[in-house]
C-alpha positions in Angstrom: -244.5 63.1 -146.2 -242.2 62.2 -149.1 -240.5 58.7 -148.8 -236.8 58.4 -147.9 -234.4 55.8 -149.3 -231.2 54.1 -148.4 -230.1 50.7 -147.2 -228.3 52.3 -144.2 -228.1 55.7 -142.6 -228.5 58.5 -143.7 -231.8 57.9 -145.5 -232.6 60.7 -147.9 -234.9 61.6 -150.8 -232.6 59.9 -153.3 -230.7 57.3 -151.1 -227.4 58.4 -152.6 -225.9 59.3 -149.2 -226.5 55.9 -147.6 -223.2 54.8 -146.1 -223.5 51.3 -147.6 -225.5 49.9 -150.5 -227.8 46.8 -150.3 -226.1 43.4 -150.5 -224.7 41.5 -152.2 -221.3 42.9 -151.4 -218.3 41.7 -153.5 -214.7 41.6 -152.4 -211.3 41.0 -154.0 -208.4 40.9 -151.6 -204.9 39.7 -150.4 -205.1 37.8 -147.2 -202.1 37.3 -144.8 -203.1 34.8 -142.1 -201.1 33.9 -139.0 -202.3 31.0 -136.9 -201.1 30.2 -133.4 -202.2 28.7 -130.1 -203.0 30.6 -126.9 -204.5 29.7 -123.5 -207.9 28.2 -124.3 -209.3 30.0 -121.2 -208.5 33.3 -123.0 -210.6 32.2 -126.0 -213.4 30.9 -123.7 -213.8 34.3 -122.1 -214.6 35.8 -125.5 -217.4 33.3 -126.2 -220.8 34.5 -124.8 -223.5 32.0 -124.1 -224.8 29.9 -125.8 -221.4 29.5 -127.6 -218.9 26.9 -126.3 -215.2 26.3 -127.0 -214.4 24.2 -130.1 -214.2 20.5 -129.4 -210.7 20.3 -131.0 -207.8 22.7 -130.6 -209.9 25.3 -128.6 -206.9 27.6 -128.2 -206.3 28.1 -131.9 -206.3 31.7 -133.1 -206.0 33.3 -136.5 -204.8 36.9 -136.9 -205.5 38.0 -140.5 -204.5 41.1 -142.4 -206.6 41.9 -145.5 -206.1 44.4 -148.3 -209.5 44.7 -150.0 -211.3 46.2 -152.9 -215.1 45.9 -152.5 -218.2 46.9 -154.4 -221.9 46.5 -154.8 -223.5 44.7 -157.8 -223.1 47.8 -159.9 -219.3 47.7 -159.4 -219.4 51.5 -159.6 -217.2 51.8 -156.5 -214.3 50.2 -158.3 -214.1 53.3 -160.6 -214.2 55.6 -157.5 -211.5 53.8 -155.5 -212.0 55.8 -152.3 -215.3 54.0 -152.0 -213.8 50.5 -152.7 -210.4 50.2 -151.2 -209.8 49.6 -147.5 -207.7 47.5 -145.2 -208.5 45.5 -142.1 -206.9 43.2 -139.4 -209.1 40.8 -137.5 -208.8 38.0 -135.0 -210.7 34.8 -135.4 -211.3 31.9 -133.0 -213.5 28.8 -133.3 -216.5 27.9 -131.2 -219.3 25.3 -131.0 -223.1 25.7 -131.1 -225.5 22.8 -131.1 -222.8 20.3 -132.2 -221.5 22.4 -135.1 -218.1 24.2 -135.3 -218.1 27.9 -136.2 -215.5 30.6 -136.7 -216.0 33.8 -134.8 -214.4 37.2 -135.2 -213.6 38.5 -131.7 -211.6 41.6 -132.6 -211.4 43.6 -135.9 -210.0 47.0 -137.0 -210.7 48.7 -140.3 -209.7 52.0 -141.8 -212.9 53.2 -143.6 -216.3 54.1 -142.2 -218.3 52.1 -144.8 -216.5 49.0 -143.6 -217.5 49.7 -140.0 -221.2 50.1 -141.1 -221.1 46.8 -142.9 -219.6 45.1 -139.9 -222.4 46.4 -137.6 -224.9 44.8 -139.9 -223.0 41.5 -140.0 -222.2 41.3 -136.3 -218.5 42.0 -136.6 -217.1 44.1 -133.7 -215.4 46.6 -136.0 -213.3 49.6 -134.8 -211.1 52.1 -136.5 -207.5 51.3 -136.9 -204.3 51.8 -138.9 -203.5 48.7 -141.0 -200.7 48.1 -143.4 -199.3 45.0 -145.2 -196.7 44.4 -148.0 -198.3 44.1 -151.4 -197.0 41.5 -153.9 -196.1 42.7 -157.4 -194.4 40.9 -160.3 -191.9 43.7 -161.0 -189.5 45.8 -159.0 -188.6 45.3 -155.4 -192.0 44.1 -154.1 -192.1 40.4 -153.2 -193.4 37.9 -155.8 -195.6 35.0 -154.6 -192.9 32.4 -154.5 -190.7 30.5 -152.0 -188.7 32.9 -149.8 -191.0 35.9 -150.4 -191.3 38.1 -147.3 -194.3 40.2 -146.3 -194.6 42.6 -143.4 -197.8 43.6 -141.6 -198.7 46.1 -138.8 -201.8 47.0 -136.8 -202.3 50.1 -134.7 -205.3 51.7 -133.0 -205.7 54.8 -130.9 -202.1 55.7 -131.6 -200.7 52.5 -130.2 -199.2 49.6 -132.2 -201.1 46.4 -131.3 -199.3 43.8 -133.6 -196.6 43.4 -136.1 -195.5 40.5 -138.2 -193.1 39.3 -140.9 -194.2 36.2 -142.9 -191.9 34.2 -145.1 -193.5 32.0 -147.7 -192.2 28.4 -148.1 -194.4 26.3 -150.3 -197.8 26.0 -151.9 -200.6 24.8 -149.5 -203.9 23.0 -149.9 -205.6 25.5 -147.6 -205.2 29.0 -146.3 -205.5 27.8 -142.7 -208.2 26.1 -140.6 -209.3 28.6 -137.9 -211.2 30.8 -140.3 -212.6 27.9 -142.3 -216.1 27.6 -141.0 -219.3 29.7 -141.2 -219.2 32.7 -138.9 -221.2 32.8 -135.6 -221.7 36.4 -134.6 -223.9 38.4 -132.3 -225.9 41.5 -133.5 -226.6 43.6 -130.5 -228.1 47.1 -130.0 -228.9 48.5 -126.5 -232.3 49.9 -126.0 -232.7 53.7 -126.1 -234.6 53.4 -122.8 -232.5 53.1 -119.7 -233.0 49.9 -117.7 -234.5 48.0 -120.6 -233.0 45.0 -122.3 -231.3 45.2 -125.7 -233.4 46.3 -128.6 -231.7 43.8 -130.8 -229.9 40.6 -129.6 -229.4 37.9 -132.2 -226.9 35.1 -132.7 -226.5 34.8 -136.5 -224.7 32.6 -139.0 -223.2 34.0 -142.2 -220.5 33.1 -144.7 -219.6 33.5 -148.3 -222.4 33.1 -150.8 -219.6 32.7 -153.5 -215.9 32.1 -153.0 -212.9 31.8 -155.4 -209.2 31.9 -154.6 -205.8 31.6 -156.0 -203.1 29.2 -154.9 -202.6 29.3 -151.1 -199.0 29.5 -149.8 -197.8 28.4 -146.4 -194.9 29.8 -144.5 -193.4 30.9 -141.2 -194.3 34.0 -139.2 -192.6 36.3 -136.7 -195.5 37.8 -134.7 -195.5 40.2 -131.8 -198.5 41.5 -129.8 -198.4 44.7 -127.7 -200.4 45.9 -124.8 -202.7 48.9 -125.0 -205.0 50.8 -122.6 -207.9 50.5 -125.0 -207.5 47.1 -126.6 -207.1 43.5 -125.4 -205.5 41.7 -128.3 -202.4 41.0 -126.2 -204.4 38.9 -123.8 -204.4 36.3 -126.6 -200.8 35.5 -125.8 -198.7 33.5 -128.3 -198.0 30.1 -126.8 -197.2 28.1 -129.9 -197.0 29.1 -133.6 -198.9 27.0 -136.1 -198.3 28.4 -139.6 -198.7 31.5 -141.8 -200.5 31.7 -145.1 -200.9 34.1 -148.1 -203.8 33.9 -150.5 -205.6 36.1 -153.0 -209.4 35.6 -152.8 -212.7 36.7 -154.2 -215.8 36.6 -152.0 -219.5 37.5 -152.2 -221.5 38.2 -149.1 -225.3 38.1 -149.4 -226.9 37.8 -146.0 -227.1 35.2 -143.2 -229.6 33.6 -141.0 -230.7 33.9 -137.3 -229.6 31.0 -135.1 -231.2 32.3 -131.9 -232.9 35.4 -130.6 -232.8 36.6 -127.0 -236.1 35.6 -125.4 -237.4 33.7 -128.4 -239.3 30.5 -127.7 -237.4 28.6 -130.3 -234.3 29.1 -132.5 -234.1 28.9 -136.2 -232.9 25.5 -137.5 
């Protein structure tokens, strides 16, 4: 039989149809981050064992909108923009594992199939959604990155609006927030094809940026609303107290992670 190629499905004689290329994956994007506090019990219910709530500020949440261009090492996707451009909105909390603090994405929506495939590989719980955010521009009516600039953002899925926000920038900031500032702790899970069997794949993994660069972060205020939906649970993370909002342009390289723990394994990676 002739060999087949491709990093992900579908595997073919050439590999050209694979939904995603092999890492490293390179990203350039505009990030709009809104941090707030919710009931820590609502965060705890999203942390499967062996993860624990963060030792400090366990109810802190970050809701992040991102407008991305991404590519493989060849950068060919940048010249075929339908393969490079996508948007996402994701919710990050913090957690603890063996005395270390991690960030964890608990909800995420994207608008392209290749982004979903990458998320399945990385342990992100990606779903399809409709995501929009105001883009900065130095000319015309679009906001500049400066004090008083205002940015809007919306998120919808399955024909229902889940969140909307308006962010007003106030001043430069030393950081782009603290909730999404740690390595990610995610689960990669795949049910067995055989009924009644345990999962075919069940790993707790750590990953993060292999390389990171960023422009000046800006801090501001946010007006954020969450809406109930019959198919989503974002609104359970109720807004109890606003923290801050941020805007930042970033460049990121993702190039794999490591397994922290496998289901049924006699020992975890250290």
